[in-house]
Backbone bond lengths (Angstrom), bond angles and torsions (degrees), N, CA, C in turn:
res aa  C-N    CA-C-N  psi(-1)  N-CA   C-N-CA  omega(-1)  CA-C   N-CA-C  phi
1 M - - - 1.446 - - 1.524 110.56 -
2 V 1.326 117.79 -48.54 1.454 121.94 179.88 1.525 109.83 -62.98
3 R 1.330 116.78 -40.00 1.462 120.64 179.23 1.523 110.45 -63.53
4 K 1.324 116.82 -41.28 1.462 121.45 179.62 1.526 110.20 -62.71
5 I 1.318 117.80 -42.46 1.462 121.65 178.31 1.526 109.83 -64.08
6 G 1.314 117.24 -41.39 1.468 121.25 178.12 1.517 111.41 -61.27
7 V 1.317 117.55 -42.40 1.463 121.71 179.03 1.519 109.99 -64.44
8 I 1.322 116.96 -41.12 1.463 120.83 178.70 1.523 110.05 -63.99
9 M 1.330 117.10 -43.54 1.465 120.40 -179.86 1.522 110.67 -63.73
10 I 1.316 117.38 -43.01 1.456 121.22 179.26 1.521 110.02 -63.72
11 S 1.328 116.75 -42.38 1.464 120.57 178.41 1.516 111.18 -60.72
12 S 1.321 116.81 -40.54 1.466 120.69 179.36 1.520 111.02 -64.62
13 V 1.329 115.96 -43.98 1.458 120.36 179.72 1.519 110.22 -64.33
14 L 1.328 117.10 -46.04 1.461 120.22 179.46 1.515 110.83 -64.44
15 G 1.315 117.33 -37.62 1.465 120.63 177.47 1.517 110.69 -62.33
16 A 1.321 116.72 -41.26 1.458 120.07 178.38 1.520 110.80 -66.36
17 C 1.324 117.36 -38.69 1.459 120.65 177.71 1.524 110.70 -66.34
18 A 1.305 116.20 -42.13 1.455 120.50 -177.42 1.518 111.85 -66.46
19 T 1.310 117.58 -27.22 1.468 120.05 179.95 1.522 110.73 -101.18
20 G 1.316 117.37 12.47 1.450 119.67 179.14 1.515 112.96 85.00
21 G 1.316 116.87 13.04 1.450 119.96 179.41 1.506 111.63 72.41
22 D 1.294 116.18 -150.73 1.451 121.61 -179.54 1.522 107.99 -76.54
23 T 1.319 116.03 110.29 1.456 120.14 -176.89 1.515 111.96 -99.22
24 R 1.344 117.14 15.95 1.453 119.75 178.42 1.514 110.51 -60.60
25 L 1.304 115.16 143.82 1.449 121.18 177.46 1.514 108.25 -91.77
26 T 1.315 115.78 145.04 1.449 118.96 177.07 1.515 108.44 -123.01
27 A 1.279 116.20 135.65 1.456 121.13 -177.17 1.515 110.64 -63.19
28 G 1.314 114.18 136.84 1.447 120.54 172.99 1.507 115.92 79.87
29 T 1.310 120.90 5.27 1.457 119.83 -176.67 1.514 112.68 -86.11
30 S 1.320 119.03 -15.55 1.456 120.76 -176.79 1.518 112.40 -113.29
31 G 1.299 118.57 17.51 1.442 120.43 -179.75 1.517 110.77 103.39
32 A 1.327 114.32 -154.04 1.463 119.78 -177.12 1.518 111.11 -66.46
33 A 1.313 115.23 148.98 1.464 120.54 179.02 1.512 109.74 -67.54
34 S 1.317 115.80 149.67 1.454 121.33 178.46 1.515 109.19 -88.58
35 E 1.305 115.04 172.82 1.457 121.33 175.44 1.521 108.58 -73.19
36 P 1.334 117.27 150.30 1.472 119.74 175.59 1.533 110.31 -60.54
37 V 1.317 115.86 149.54 1.457 122.41 179.16 1.520 107.21 -106.74
38 S 1.322 116.67 129.53 1.465 119.88 -178.07 1.522 110.31 -66.05
39 A 1.324 115.65 155.20 1.467 121.36 179.26 1.518 110.96 -58.12
40 E 1.330 116.99 -36.62 1.469 120.62 179.52 1.529 110.86 -64.51
41 K 1.329 116.02 -41.74 1.466 119.53 179.45 1.526 111.09 -68.29
42 V 1.330 116.54 -39.40 1.472 119.81 177.68 1.524 109.37 -62.03
43 A 1.330 116.85 -44.44 1.465 121.30 -179.28 1.520 111.65 -63.13
44 A 1.335 117.50 -29.82 1.463 121.50 -177.75 1.534 112.67 -78.63
45 I 1.311 117.77 -16.85 1.468 120.86 -178.83 1.520 109.06 -77.41
46 E 1.317 116.01 123.37 1.462 122.01 179.11 1.524 109.66 -72.29
47 P 1.337 116.98 139.12 1.474 119.05 178.00 1.529 110.83 -68.74
48 A 1.306 115.36 144.59 1.466 120.72 174.15 1.525 108.19 -72.90
49 K 1.300 116.33 154.07 1.464 120.31 176.62 1.525 108.46 -76.77
50 V 1.310 115.72 122.00 1.463 122.46 178.63 1.516 107.33 -125.54
51 N 1.309 116.57 127.27 1.457 121.94 -179.33 1.529 109.87 -67.94
52 P 1.341 118.03 120.69 1.463 120.00 -179.85 1.528 113.63 -79.25
53 A 1.328 118.28 -11.82 1.467 121.45 -174.63 1.530 113.48 -54.23
54 P 1.325 120.32 -46.59 1.469 118.82 -179.20 1.523 112.94 -60.65
55 Y 1.321 117.39 -34.35 1.453 121.22 -179.02 1.531 111.96 -69.53
56 K 1.304 117.56 -24.79 1.464 120.65 -176.86 1.522 112.58 -66.07
57 G 1.316 117.66 -18.10 1.453 121.64 176.70 1.523 113.15 -87.45
58 F 1.317 117.44 -5.10 1.451 121.44 -178.09 1.524 110.86 -84.09
59 S 1.305 116.59 153.79 1.469 122.24 175.17 1.529 108.92 -72.83
60 C 1.323 115.94 161.39 1.461 120.42 176.31 1.527 110.71 -59.52
61 E 1.314 116.79 -37.58 1.464 120.93 179.27 1.524 110.82 -63.08
62 R 1.308 117.20 -44.84 1.471 121.08 179.51 1.526 110.18 -66.36
63 L 1.333 116.75 -40.80 1.460 120.17 178.74 1.529 110.49 -61.71
64 A 1.330 116.70 -41.27 1.469 120.56 178.61 1.531 110.30 -62.81
65 G 1.323 116.35 -40.21 1.461 120.29 177.01 1.515 112.09 -64.23
66 D 1.332 116.24 -42.87 1.462 120.35 177.84 1.525 110.80 -64.14
67 K 1.319 116.29 -40.37 1.467 120.92 178.92 1.527 110.05 -60.15
68 A 1.325 117.36 -45.35 1.463 121.80 179.32 1.526 111.17 -63.97
69 R 1.326 116.59 -43.97 1.469 120.95 179.73 1.517 110.85 -62.00
70 I 1.324 116.90 -43.50 1.463 120.93 -179.14 1.528 109.97 -63.43
71 S 1.328 117.06 -42.76 1.466 120.85 178.20 1.526 111.07 -60.97
72 E 1.329 116.77 -43.66 1.463 121.12 178.84 1.525 110.81 -63.33
73 D 1.333 116.09 -44.27 1.463 119.97 -179.90 1.526 111.33 -64.98
74 L 1.327 116.94 -40.65 1.464 121.01 178.76 1.525 110.31 -62.86
75 A 1.320 116.96 -41.98 1.463 120.85 178.01 1.529 110.71 -64.34
76 A 1.336 116.66 -41.54 1.462 120.93 -179.26 1.526 111.16 -65.25
77 V 1.323 117.26 -44.76 1.464 120.67 179.69 1.525 109.71 -64.82
78 S 1.320 116.43 -45.12 1.466 121.29 -179.15 1.527 111.79 -62.13
79 A 1.318 116.76 -35.25 1.465 121.51 -179.19 1.520 112.55 -83.49
80 G 1.330 117.20 -3.70 1.458 120.55 -179.39 1.505 113.21 75.94
81 K 1.347 117.13 21.06 1.464 121.19 -175.80 1.516 113.89 -103.20
82 A 1.312 118.29 6.08 1.460 119.87 -176.53 1.516 112.57 -96.27
83 G 1.322 117.26 7.78 1.452 119.77 -179.76 1.509 112.23 68.98
84 S 1.319 117.22 26.59 1.456 122.26 -176.20 1.521 111.02 -88.01
85 Q 1.305 115.54 143.48 1.456 120.12 171.87 1.520 107.87 -71.61
86 A 1.316 118.14 147.28 1.466 122.43 -176.57 1.527 111.96 -55.85
87 A 1.322 118.44 -39.31 1.466 121.35 -178.69 1.521 111.40 -68.14
88 D 1.295 116.40 -21.25 1.458 123.71 -176.36 1.530 112.66 -85.49
89 V 1.317 116.92 -24.10 1.465 122.16 -169.09 1.522 112.59 -61.49
90 K 1.313 117.62 -47.32 1.470 120.47 -177.74 1.533 110.76 -59.36
91 G 1.307 117.42 -43.91 1.468 121.35 178.68 1.515 112.24 -64.75
92 Q 1.339 116.75 -39.87 1.464 120.31 178.63 1.523 110.95 -65.87
93 I 1.329 116.17 -42.10 1.469 119.69 178.92 1.514 110.30 -64.22
94 A 1.337 117.58 -43.21 1.463 121.24 179.20 1.531 111.02 -61.25
95 R 1.335 116.62 -43.21 1.468 120.47 179.86 1.524 110.72 -64.81
96 L 1.323 117.03 -44.66 1.458 120.59 -179.32 1.528 111.57 -65.09
97 K 1.316 117.03 -39.19 1.466 119.83 177.30 1.531 110.05 -64.96
98 G 1.333 117.28 -37.81 1.464 120.89 176.53 1.521 111.60 -65.35
99 E 1.326 116.27 -39.84 1.465 120.35 177.16 1.526 110.56 -64.62
100 E 1.338 116.96 -39.28 1.468 120.30 176.97 1.530 110.68 -57.07
101 I 1.307 116.08 -44.65 1.462 121.10 -179.23 1.526 110.47 -65.55
102 A 1.334 117.12 -43.38 1.461 121.06 -179.54 1.524 111.40 -63.37
103 V 1.320 117.07 -43.01 1.465 121.40 179.15 1.528 109.84 -66.47
104 A 1.325 116.96 -43.65 1.468 120.54 179.03 1.521 110.81 -61.06
105 S 1.325 116.98 -39.69 1.463 121.41 178.07 1.529 110.92 -62.82
106 A 1.320 116.12 -44.56 1.467 120.25 178.97 1.525 110.73 -65.31
107 M 1.325 117.11 -40.84 1.466 120.63 179.50 1.528 110.60 -64.41
108 L 1.320 116.02 -39.41 1.457 120.29 178.55 1.527 111.14 -64.89
109 S 1.322 116.23 -43.81 1.469 119.66 -178.47 1.531 112.70 -67.71
110 K 1.347 116.82 -24.26 1.464 121.12 178.91 1.525 112.44 -98.15
111 N 1.334 116.66 3.39 1.467 122.31 -177.25 1.521 112.41 56.80
112 C 1.321 116.99 39.39 1.461 121.25 177.48 1.520 108.96 -76.90
113 R 1.306 115.29 153.50 1.478 120.13 177.78 1.482 110.98 -96.50
């Protein structure tokens, strides 16, 4: 039992490392807020390639939480409310869109709702 818990804890830590850890955005940490990005511009930004493999080890509940967090972060960056520098915004949006795809892929493979 203790060994099983240890393996689960290690898997969680490695999963967080593999996905860059906690990628939540926090307001005001990168300086002044950027200008809002129009929906058309957000749609035109190509998603970054994000490996879905680490997410496949997550539970459906955790994946749903990550999906919600990514959506919130994407909305915050797009609205200019994440304290992001303007040069940083496109990269953040691309990364978040890539994470959305990776999480969706993992949810699909696990038949999550």
